[in-house]
C-alpha positions as CSV (number, residue, x, y, z in Angstrom):
1,M,168.1,57.8,2.8
2,K,170.5,60.7,3.4
3,K,170.4,63.7,5.2
4,R,172.6,66.5,6.6
5,L,173.5,66.5,10.3
6,K,172.4,70.0,10.6
7,D,168.8,68.7,9.5
8,I,168.6,65.6,11.9
9,L,169.8,67.6,14.9
10,K,166.7,70.3,14.8
11,K,164.9,70.5,17.9
12,V,167.4,68.4,19.7
13,D,168.8,69.7,22.9
14,V,172.4,70.2,22.3
15,L,174.5,71.3,24.9
16,K,177.6,71.7,22.9
17,I,179.0,70.7,19.5
18,V,182.9,69.8,19.0
19,G,184.0,69.9,15.5
20,K,181.8,72.6,13.7
21,N,181.0,70.6,10.6
22,T,177.3,70.0,10.7
23,S,176.8,69.6,7.1
24,K,178.0,66.1,6.9
25,L,175.8,63.6,5.0
26,I,174.4,61.0,7.4
27,E,173.5,57.6,5.8
28,R,172.3,55.5,9.0
29,I,172.2,55.9,12.8
30,S,173.1,53.2,15.4
31,M,173.7,52.6,19.0
32,Y,176.0,49.4,18.4
33,S,179.4,50.3,17.5
34,K,180.0,46.7,15.9
35,I,177.3,47.5,13.1
36,I,178.9,51.0,12.5
37,Q,180.1,51.8,8.9
38,K,181.1,54.7,7.0
39,N,179.0,58.0,7.3
40,M,177.0,56.9,10.2
41,I,176.2,58.5,13.5
42,F,177.0,56.4,16.6
43,V,174.6,57.3,19.7
44,A,176.6,56.6,23.0
45,K,173.9,55.7,25.7
46,K,174.4,54.5,29.2
47,G,172.6,51.0,29.7
48,K,171.6,49.1,32.6
49,T,175.0,46.8,32.5
50,T,177.1,48.5,29.7
51,D,177.9,52.1,28.8
52,G,178.0,53.1,25.0
53,H,180.5,55.9,26.0
54,E,183.3,53.2,26.4
55,F,182.5,52.2,22.5
56,I,183.0,55.4,21.2
57,T,186.9,54.3,19.8
58,N,185.5,51.5,18.3
59,A,182.7,53.3,16.5
60,I,185.0,55.6,14.9
61,Q,187.5,53.0,13.8
62,N,184.3,51.4,12.2
63,G,183.7,54.4,10.2
64,A,181.3,56.6,12.4
65,H,182.0,60.5,11.7
66,T,179.6,61.9,14.1
67,I,179.1,61.0,17.8
68,V,176.4,62.0,20.0
69,C,177.0,61.6,23.6
70,E,176.3,62.5,27.1
71,K,180.2,63.1,27.8
72,I,182.8,64.4,25.5
73,P,185.8,61.8,25.6
74,S,189.0,63.2,26.9
75,S,190.8,62.3,23.7
76,I,189.0,63.7,20.5
77,H,189.4,63.1,16.8
78,K,189.8,66.3,14.4
79,K,187.8,64.7,11.9
80,I,184.9,63.5,14.2
81,T,182.0,65.9,14.8
82,Y,180.8,65.3,19.0
83,V,177.6,66.4,19.7
84,L,176.8,66.8,23.7
85,V,173.5,66.5,24.8
86,P,171.8,65.8,28.5
87,D,170.2,62.6,27.7
88,S,171.1,60.5,24.4
89,M,168.0,58.4,24.5
90,N,165.8,61.5,24.2
91,A,168.1,62.8,21.4
92,L,167.9,59.8,19.6
93,G,164.1,59.9,19.7
94,I,164.2,63.3,17.9
95,I,167.3,62.4,15.5
96,S,165.8,59.3,14.1
97,S,162.5,60.9,13.7
98,N,164.0,63.9,11.7
99,F,166.2,61.2,9.8
100,Y,163.1,59.1,8.9
101,D,160.9,62.2,8.0
102,H,158.6,62.5,11.2
103,P,156.6,59.2,10.5
104,T,154.4,59.7,13.4
105,K,152.9,63.0,12.3
106,K,151.8,61.1,9.0
107,I,150.3,57.8,10.5
108,K,147.9,57.4,13.3
109,L,150.0,55.5,16.0
110,I,148.3,53.4,18.9
111,G,150.3,52.2,21.8
112,I,149.0,49.3,23.8
113,T,150.5,48.6,27.2
114,G,149.7,46.2,30.4
115,T,151.2,43.1,31.7
116,N,148.8,40.6,29.5
117,G,146.8,41.2,26.3
118,K,149.4,43.6,24.4
119,T,150.1,41.2,21.7
120,S,146.4,39.9,21.3
121,V,144.8,43.6,21.0
122,A,147.5,44.9,18.7
123,T,147.0,41.7,16.5
124,I,143.4,42.1,16.5
125,L,143.5,45.6,15.7
126,H,145.9,44.8,12.8
127,Q,143.4,41.7,11.6
128,L,140.1,44.2,12.0
129,F,141.6,47.2,10.2
130,S,143.2,44.7,7.3
131,K,139.7,43.3,7.2
132,M,138.0,46.6,6.9
133,G,140.6,47.5,3.9
134,E,142.7,49.8,6.1
135,K,146.4,49.5,5.4
136,N,148.4,49.4,8.6
137,I,151.6,48.2,10.4
138,L,151.6,46.0,13.5
139,I,154.5,46.1,15.6
140,S,154.7,43.4,18.5
141,T,156.4,40.7,20.2
142,M,155.8,38.4,17.3
143,G,157.7,40.9,14.9
144,I,156.8,43.7,12.7
145,Q,154.2,43.3,10.0
146,I,153.6,45.7,7.1
147,L,150.6,44.4,5.2
148,S,151.3,40.8,4.4
149,K,155.3,41.1,4.7
150,K,156.9,40.4,8.1
151,Y,160.1,41.4,9.6
152,P,161.5,39.8,12.6
153,T,162.5,41.8,16.0
154,T,164.3,41.0,19.1
155,H,162.4,42.8,21.6
156,T,158.4,43.3,22.4
157,T,159.1,47.3,21.7
158,P,162.0,47.5,19.1
159,N,164.8,50.3,19.6
160,I,163.5,53.8,18.6
161,I,165.5,53.7,15.2
162,E,163.8,50.7,14.1
163,I,160.3,52.0,15.1
164,N,160.8,55.1,13.0
165,K,162.6,53.0,10.1
166,Y,159.7,50.8,9.8
167,L,157.1,53.4,10.1
168,N,158.6,55.4,7.6
169,L,158.5,52.2,5.2
170,S,154.9,51.4,6.1
171,I,154.0,55.2,5.0
172,R,155.7,54.6,1.9
173,K,153.6,51.5,1.2
174,G,150.3,53.5,2.1
175,C,149.6,52.7,6.0
176,K,147.5,55.2,7.6
177,Y,147.6,53.2,10.9
178,A,150.0,51.6,13.4
179,F,149.4,49.5,16.2
180,M,152.3,48.7,18.7
181,E,152.9,46.9,21.8
182,V,154.4,49.1,24.5
183,S,156.3,47.2,27.1
184,S,157.5,48.6,30.3
185,H,161.1,48.0,29.2
186,G,160.4,50.0,26.0
187,I,158.9,52.9,28.2
188,H,161.8,52.8,30.9
189,Q,164.4,52.6,28.5
190,K,163.1,55.3,26.4
191,R,162.8,53.2,23.3
192,I,159.5,55.1,22.3
193,A,161.3,58.7,22.9
194,G,159.8,61.1,20.6
195,L,156.9,59.1,19.2
196,L,153.5,60.9,18.7
197,F,150.7,58.6,19.7
198,Q,147.0,59.1,18.6
199,G,146.0,56.9,21.4
200,G,147.0,54.3,24.0
201,V,145.5,51.3,25.6
202,F,145.6,50.0,28.8
203,T,144.9,46.3,29.5
204,N,145.8,45.4,33.0
205,I,148.6,45.3,35.4
206,T,149.8,42.4,37.7
207,H,152.9,40.9,39.1
208,D,155.6,40.5,36.4
209,H,159.2,42.0,35.0
210,L,160.0,42.8,39.1
211,D,163.2,41.4,38.2
212,Y,163.7,44.4,36.2
213,H,161.6,47.0,37.9
214,E,162.3,45.9,41.6
215,S,158.8,46.7,42.8
216,F,155.4,46.7,41.8
217,D,155.0,50.5,42.5
218,H,158.0,51.1,39.8
219,Y,156.1,48.9,37.4
220,L,153.2,50.6,37.7
221,S,154.4,54.2,37.4
222,T,156.3,53.1,34.2
223,K,153.0,52.1,32.6
224,K,151.8,55.4,33.9
225,F,154.5,57.4,32.4
226,F,153.1,56.3,29.2
227,F,150.0,57.7,29.6
228,E,151.3,60.9,31.1
229,N,153.1,61.8,27.8
230,L,150.1,61.3,25.6
231,S,149.0,64.8,24.3
232,K,145.6,66.5,24.8
233,K,144.6,65.5,21.3
234,A,145.2,61.8,22.4
235,F,142.9,59.5,23.7
236,A,143.4,56.9,26.6
237,L,141.6,53.8,26.6
238,I,141.6,52.1,29.9
239,N,140.2,48.9,31.4
240,S,137.8,49.8,33.9
241,D,137.8,46.3,35.6
242,D,141.6,46.6,36.8
243,E,141.9,47.8,40.1
244,N,144.8,50.1,39.3
245,S,143.0,51.7,36.2
246,Y,142.2,54.9,38.4
247,K,146.0,55.4,39.6
248,I,147.1,55.0,35.7
249,I,144.8,57.9,34.6
250,K,145.3,60.3,37.4
251,D,146.6,63.7,36.3
252,I,146.9,62.4,32.6
253,L,145.9,65.1,29.9
254,S,144.4,63.0,27.0
255,K,140.5,62.5,26.9
256,T,140.0,59.0,28.9
257,Y,137.6,56.2,27.9
258,F,136.8,53.1,29.6
259,Y,136.2,49.7,28.5
260,G,135.0,46.6,30.6
261,L,132.5,43.7,31.6
262,K,131.8,44.5,35.3
263,K,131.8,48.3,36.0
264,N,130.3,51.0,34.5
265,A,132.2,51.8,31.1
266,N,132.0,53.6,27.8
267,F,132.4,50.3,25.9
268,K,130.5,47.2,27.6
269,I,130.5,43.7,26.5
270,Q,128.6,40.7,27.8
271,I,129.4,36.9,27.5
272,L,126.2,34.9,26.9
273,K,127.9,31.6,26.3
274,E,131.4,30.3,25.9
275,S,132.8,27.0,24.9
276,I,135.9,25.2,24.0
277,H,134.7,26.4,20.4
278,G,134.2,30.1,20.9
279,S,132.4,32.9,22.6
280,Q,128.8,34.1,22.2
281,L,128.8,37.7,22.8
282,L,126.6,40.9,23.3
283,I,128.4,44.0,22.1
284,D,126.4,47.3,21.8
285,G,123.3,45.6,21.4
286,H,124.6,43.4,18.9
287,K,125.2,39.3,19.2
288,I,128.4,38.3,17.5
289,F,130.2,34.9,17.7
290,T,133.8,34.9,17.7
291,K,136.3,31.8,17.6
292,L,138.3,33.5,20.6
293,I,138.0,31.8,23.8
294,G,137.9,32.9,27.4
295,T,137.1,36.1,29.4
296,F,140.5,37.5,28.8
297,N,140.0,37.3,25.0
298,V,136.8,39.1,25.4
299,Y,138.4,41.9,27.1
300,N,141.2,42.1,24.3
301,L,138.1,42.1,21.6
302,L,136.3,44.5,23.4
303,A,139.5,46.8,23.3
304,G,140.1,46.3,19.8
305,Y,136.3,47.3,19.0
306,A,136.5,50.4,21.3
307,T,139.8,51.4,19.7
308,A,138.4,51.4,16.3
309,I,135.3,53.5,17.2
310,L,137.6,56.1,18.8
311,L,139.4,56.0,15.4
312,G,136.3,57.1,13.7
313,K,135.3,53.8,12.1
314,K,131.6,52.8,11.8
315,K,130.2,50.4,14.2
316,D,128.2,48.4,11.7
317,N,131.3,47.6,9.8
318,I,133.4,46.9,12.8
319,L,131.0,44.6,14.0
320,K,130.5,42.8,10.8
321,K,134.5,42.1,10.5
322,I,135.3,41.4,14.1
323,K,133.4,38.3,14.5
324,N,135.9,37.0,11.9
325,I,138.9,37.6,13.8
326,K,141.2,34.5,13.8
327,P,142.9,33.1,16.9
328,I,146.5,34.5,17.7
329,R,149.3,32.1,17.2
330,G,150.9,31.2,20.6
331,R,147.8,32.6,22.4
332,F,145.1,30.0,23.6
333,E,146.4,28.2,20.2
334,Q,144.7,25.0,19.7
335,F,145.1,21.5,18.3
336,I,142.9,18.5,19.1
337,S,144.1,14.9,18.0
338,N,142.1,12.0,16.4
339,S,142.1,10.4,19.7
340,G,140.2,13.6,21.0
341,I,143.1,14.8,23.1
342,R,143.1,18.6,23.1
343,V,146.2,20.8,23.4
344,I,146.5,24.2,24.1
345,V,149.8,26.2,23.7
346,D,149.6,29.6,25.1
347,Y,152.4,32.5,26.1
348,A,151.1,32.6,30.0
349,H,154.4,33.4,31.3
350,N,153.4,35.1,34.5
351,P,150.9,34.2,37.6
352,D,147.8,36.2,36.5
353,G,148.1,35.2,32.9
354,L,148.6,31.7,33.8
355,K,145.8,31.4,36.4
356,T,143.3,33.3,33.9
357,V,144.1,30.5,31.0
358,L,143.8,27.5,33.7
359,N,140.6,29.1,35.2
360,T,138.9,29.3,31.5
361,L,140.1,25.6,30.7
362,K,138.8,24.7,34.0
363,K,135.3,26.0,33.1
364,I,134.9,24.8,29.5
365,K,136.5,21.6,29.7
366,N,134.1,18.4,30.0
367,D,133.5,17.2,33.5
368,D,135.2,13.8,33.0
369,G,138.3,15.4,31.3
370,K,141.4,15.9,33.2
371,L,143.5,19.2,33.2
372,I,147.2,18.7,32.4
373,C,149.7,21.4,32.4
374,V,153.2,21.7,31.2
375,I,155.0,24.5,32.6
376,G,158.4,26.2,33.1
377,C,159.8,29.6,34.5
378,G,162.5,31.6,32.6
379,G,166.1,31.6,33.7
380,N,167.5,34.9,34.7
381,R,164.3,36.5,35.3
382,D,161.9,37.4,38.2
383,I,162.5,34.7,41.0
384,K,159.6,35.6,43.0
385,K,157.0,34.6,40.5
386,R,158.3,30.9,40.0
387,S,156.8,29.4,43.2
388,L,153.5,31.6,42.7
389,M,153.3,29.9,39.3
390,G,154.0,26.6,40.6
391,K,151.4,26.9,43.0
392,I,148.7,28.0,40.7
393,V,149.1,24.9,38.6
394,Y,149.4,22.6,41.6
395,E,146.2,23.8,42.9
396,T,144.1,24.1,39.6
397,C,145.4,21.1,37.6
398,D,144.8,17.1,37.7
399,V,148.3,16.6,36.5
400,S,151.2,19.1,37.1
401,I,154.4,18.7,35.0
402,F,157.3,21.3,35.8
403,T,159.9,21.7,33.2
404,S,162.3,24.4,31.6
405,D,161.1,27.3,29.8
406,N,164.1,29.4,28.2
407,P,166.7,28.8,31.4
408,R,169.2,31.0,29.8
409,E,172.2,31.2,32.0
410,E,170.6,29.4,35.0
411,D,170.8,26.1,36.3
412,R,167.6,24.2,35.1
413,E,167.5,22.0,38.1
414,K,167.4,25.0,40.4
415,I,164.4,26.9,38.5
416,L,162.5,23.5,39.2
417,V,163.2,23.4,42.8
418,D,162.2,27.2,43.1
419,M,158.8,26.1,41.2
420,K,158.0,23.7,44.1
421,N,158.9,26.0,46.9
422,F,155.4,26.9,47.8
423,K,152.9,26.2,50.5
424,S,149.4,25.4,49.8
425,S,146.1,24.6,52.0
426,I,145.4,22.1,49.3
427,Y,146.3,18.7,50.5
428,K,148.1,16.9,47.3
429,D,151.6,15.1,47.7
430,K,154.1,17.6,46.1
431,E,155.8,14.5,44.9
432,S,152.8,13.9,42.5
433,I,154.5,16.9,40.5
434,L,156.3,15.7,37.6
435,T,159.5,17.2,36.9
436,F,161.9,17.3,33.7
437,V,164.7,19.2,32.6
438,N,164.0,18.6,29.1
439,R,160.9,20.3,27.9
440,K,160.2,17.9,25.2
441,K,160.0,15.0,27.5
442,A,157.8,16.8,29.4
443,I,155.3,17.3,26.6
444,E,155.9,13.9,25.6
445,T,154.8,12.8,29.1
446,A,151.8,14.9,29.0
447,I,150.7,13.3,25.7
448,Q,151.2,9.9,27.2
449,I,149.3,10.3,30.3
450,A,146.4,12.0,28.6
451,K,143.3,10.3,27.3
452,K,140.1,11.5,25.4
453,K,138.4,14.7,26.5
454,D,141.4,15.6,28.4
455,I,143.3,19.2,27.8
456,I,146.8,19.5,28.0
457,L,147.8,23.4,28.4
458,I,151.7,24.0,27.3
459,A,152.4,27.2,28.8
460,G,154.9,29.8,29.0
461,K,156.4,30.0,25.3
462,G,153.5,30.3,23.1
463,H,154.6,31.7,19.8
464,E,158.5,31.4,20.3
465,T,160.4,29.0,17.9
466,Y,163.3,28.7,20.1
467,Q,164.5,27.6,23.7
468,E,167.7,29.8,24.9
469,I,170.1,27.4,27.0
470,K,173.4,29.0,27.8
471,G,173.5,31.8,25.3
472,I,172.3,29.4,22.5
473,R,169.2,29.4,20.7
474,F,168.0,25.8,19.8
475,P,164.9,25.2,17.7
476,F,161.9,24.5,19.5
477,N,158.1,24.8,18.8
478,D,155.8,23.6,21.4
479,M,152.8,23.6,19.0
480,K,154.9,21.7,16.3
481,I,156.5,19.2,18.8
482,A,152.9,18.6,20.4
483,Q,151.2,18.0,16.8
484,Y,154.0,15.7,15.9
485,L,153.8,13.7,19.2
486,L,150.1,13.6,19.1
487,K,150.1,12.0,15.6
488,T,152.9,9.5,16.8
489,Y,150.8,8.4,19.8
490,D,147.6,8.2,17.7
491,Q,149.2,5.8,15.1
492,L,150.7,3.8,17.9
493,R,147.3,3.5,19.5
494,C,145.6,2.8,16.5
495,C,148.2,-0.2,15.9
496,V,147.8,-1.5,19.3
497,K,143.9,-1.7,18.9
498,S,144.3,-3.3,15.6
499,E,146.6,-6.2,17.1
500,M,144.1,-6.7,20.1
501,K,141.3,-7.3,17.3
């Protein structure tokens, strides 16, 4: 794809252009000087730890012929065009939209935001619309999926260039709908600048990412900013049971709808029965059974149903297809061994998400079965939530096993100490908490301890296929490791029984 510079600068708030050649052909856009090549634009942005303006010279050396920046360098090159803007990220949103032919004007884009449930709601919508024969693109923590083809990403919300690029590609492949997770980081860092949303979904908001936002109020206001920027023609679908829902919708322009289980809402659902196998639900007067488990998943399913209704889909068709939604990888993902031990792998990586999953398991497990939890906390992230998560596991589970998650640059032993640094009114010896720096050893210990009817929750990493230690990502998959160890120990137990006979 190639465009003239003057064409991709349309509607950009340009303060000044140094080097008047705006007829240059642009072949690609980037914010990263290392990947700049000939005939590319380099957009210099100020980040939290680095400033792209410091890499303008590198970008030019690598082939950039146009620089978009908030400050013109003191030393300029005659053959280079410099475009001065007040905000590089806002400019980048418009530039990338222009370059990729304004994809959000041609596709119905739905953004899902909240602390927990973003991936599940987005994936439920992707599955549901696919089952209804509607071509769509999914943009989520687990990557980008256009029809059946998957593309990897590094962030929950990719950068705005990637988003426009893949939306453009999806349109060329016939997609009419796009379902995208919108993270608080993505909102604050303007990774969704210039996108036109048909609707926004709010799942919930609880303690998370306070290492980045520094306060809950800032975290909340960031989420609210997404809804404040929806147009009058868009819809806002809000979880009415979340205590902060009315703060989110205050003064927004879009039409507001509510979904929930408890309070008055436009879209309501009732849980008739739930077990380890699934949930029997009453939705709009219709009974359905879903393999999705837990109240949190009922909210996610209802959000998917309501969004489909608001997008004009027929209720009967939605209900027919939604009951066949498959459980989502790394989100309450189950495996049961031949010996009757059940393993749940879940992405729960914040206090509320962890508490919700554990309470669900406690409610549906066998009375004579134990609840065992393997949990870690990420390094170089919100320290305050470590003791909160440790306390939740300690007070809820029969066996608590603390281990590493993605320690990143932090000392793993220190993270474990932080996790145990809580006070509890429940009397149990804290020494009963098992701690292992090695995550595989922690999972293996849980499997060694477990007996028939016990449930092991392996929390924190979910779908992830790596463990990040000191800047290196080592292959690591909670579910695959658990399945391998369970099968191995099943065989050993089988052999022991045979020998005893």
